[in-house]
C-alpha positions in Angstrom: 6.2 12.1 10.3 4.1 9.4 8.7 6.9 8.2 6.4 9.2 8.2 9.3 6.9 5.9 11.3 6.5 3.5 8.4 10.2 3.4 7.6 11.0 2.7 11.2 8.8 -0.4 10.9 10.7 -1.6 7.8 8.4 -0.2 5.1 9.7 1.6 2.0 7.8 4.8 1.3 7.4 7.0 -1.7 5.7 10.4 -1.0 3.7 12.4 -3.5 2.8 16.0 -2.7 0.0 16.3 -5.2 -2.4 14.4 -7.4 -0.3 14.6 -10.6 2.8 13.4 -8.9 0.9 10.5 -7.3 -0.4 9.5 -10.8 3.1 9.7 -12.3 4.4 7.3 -9.6 2.0 4.6 -10.6 4.5 2.6 -12.7 6.5 -0.6 -12.2 7.5 -1.6 -9.7 4.0 -0.9 -8.4 3.5 -0.1 -4.8 2.3 -2.8 -2.5 -0.2 -0.4 -1.0 -1.4 3.2 -1.5 -2.0 5.4 1.6 -4.1 8.3 0.4 -5.7 11.5 1.7 -9.1 12.6 0.3 -7.8 16.1 -0.2 -4.9 16.3 -2.6 -3.6 19.4 -4.3 -4.7 19.2 -7.9 -7.3 16.4 -7.4 -9.1 14.2 -4.9 -8.3 10.9 -3.4 -11.6 9.7 -4.7 -10.6 10.5 -8.3 -7.2 8.9 -7.7 -8.8 5.6 -6.6 -11.1 5.7 -9.6 -8.1 6.1 -11.8 -6.2 3.3 -10.0 -9.2 0.9 -10.3 -9.8 1.7 -14.0 -6.3 0.5 -15.0 -5.7 -3.2 -15.3 -2.2 -3.1 -14.0 -3.1 -1.1 -10.9 -6.6 -2.2 -10.0 -5.5 -4.7 -7.4 -3.2 -2.4 -5.5 -4.8 -2.0 -2.0 -5.8 1.5 -1.0 -6.1 2.9 2.5 -7.6 6.4 2.9 -6.2 8.4 5.8 -8.2 11.7 6.0 -9.8 14.3 8.2 -13.1 13.7 6.4 -14.9 11.6 9.0 -18.6 11.9 8.1 -20.3 8.6 7.5 -21.2 9.6 3.9 -17.5 10.3 3.2 -16.4 6.9 4.6 -19.1 5.1 2.6 -18.1 6.9 -0.6 -14.4 6.1 -0.1 -15.1 2.4 0.5 -17.6 2.2 -2.4 -15.1 3.6 -4.9 -12.5 1.0 -3.9 -10.7 1.9 -0.7 -9.8 -1.2 1.3 -9.9 0.7 4.6 -10.7 4.2 5.7 -9.0 5.8 8.7 -9.9 9.3 10.1 -7.5 11.8 11.6 -6.5 12.1 14.3 -5.2 8.5 14.3 -3.0 6.3 16.4 0.3 5.2 14.7 -0.1 1.7 16.2 -3.6 1.3 14.8 -2.5 2.6 11.4 0.3 0.1 11.3 -2.0 -2.7 12.3 -4.5 -1.7 9.7 -1.9 -1.4 6.9 -0.5 -4.9 7.9 -4.0 -6.3 7.8 -4.8 -4.8 4.3 -1.5 -6.1 2.9 -2.2 -9.5 4.4 -5.7 -9.6 2.9 -4.3 -8.5 -0.5 -2.0 -11.6 -0.4 -4.4 -14.3 0.8 -2.1 -17.2 -0.2 0.9 -15.8 1.7 2.0 -16.8 5.1 3.6 -14.4 7.6 6.7 -16.6 7.8 9.9 -15.4 6.1 10.9 -17.8 3.3 14.7 -18.3 3.1 16.1 -20.6 0.4 19.8 -20.7 -0.4 20.4 -17.0 0.3 17.2 -15.8 -1.3 15.0 -14.3 1.5 11.3 -13.3 0.9 9.3 -11.5 3.6 5.7 -11.8 2.6 4.5 -9.2 5.2 6.9 -6.3 4.4 7.2 -7.5 0.7 11.0 -7.3 0.9 13.2 -9.6 -1.1 17.0 -10.0 -0.6 19.6 -12.2 -2.3 22.6 -12.8 -0.1 21.6 -9.7 2.0 21.3 -7.4 -1.0 17.9 -5.9 -1.5 16.2 -6.8 -4.8 13.8 -4.4 -6.5 10.8 -6.7 -7.1 7.1 -5.7 -7.6 4.2 -7.4 -5.8 3.3 -9.7 -8.7 6.8 -11.1 -8.9 7.0 -11.5 -5.2 3.7 -13.4 -5.2 5.0 -15.7 -7.9 8.2 -16.4 -5.9 6.2 -17.0 -2.7 3.9 -19.4 -4.6 6.8 -21.4 -6.0 
């Protein structure tokens, strides 16, 4: 259901069923954001964040934890290891979308929310989609930021 909601709003999603699969998906093009549960088969969300933040190529990928673990101690630990936001279940899909948009916006402080359209090249800094003459381009966040900057 979560992927469906995100895809309906224009986000591309990649789903990992367990810790090892999630780690194996951390390759270029890197995701613009990781939405992560604390409890993963084969590992924990906390260890995943630690792995993400240790690696130079992935340390700046924003992370949002979405988990049933709602104790203050858990929230603090998640944020201290590097989560950019922490949402507890149950959650409102509207609130989740607003929080994800805010985290992505903060991760791209120089970007504007306006779509940039130059001679058929279209960059959407909010959804991080790039098209050339209406054909989607596979572009990672660093490349998108360079194009937006130029």
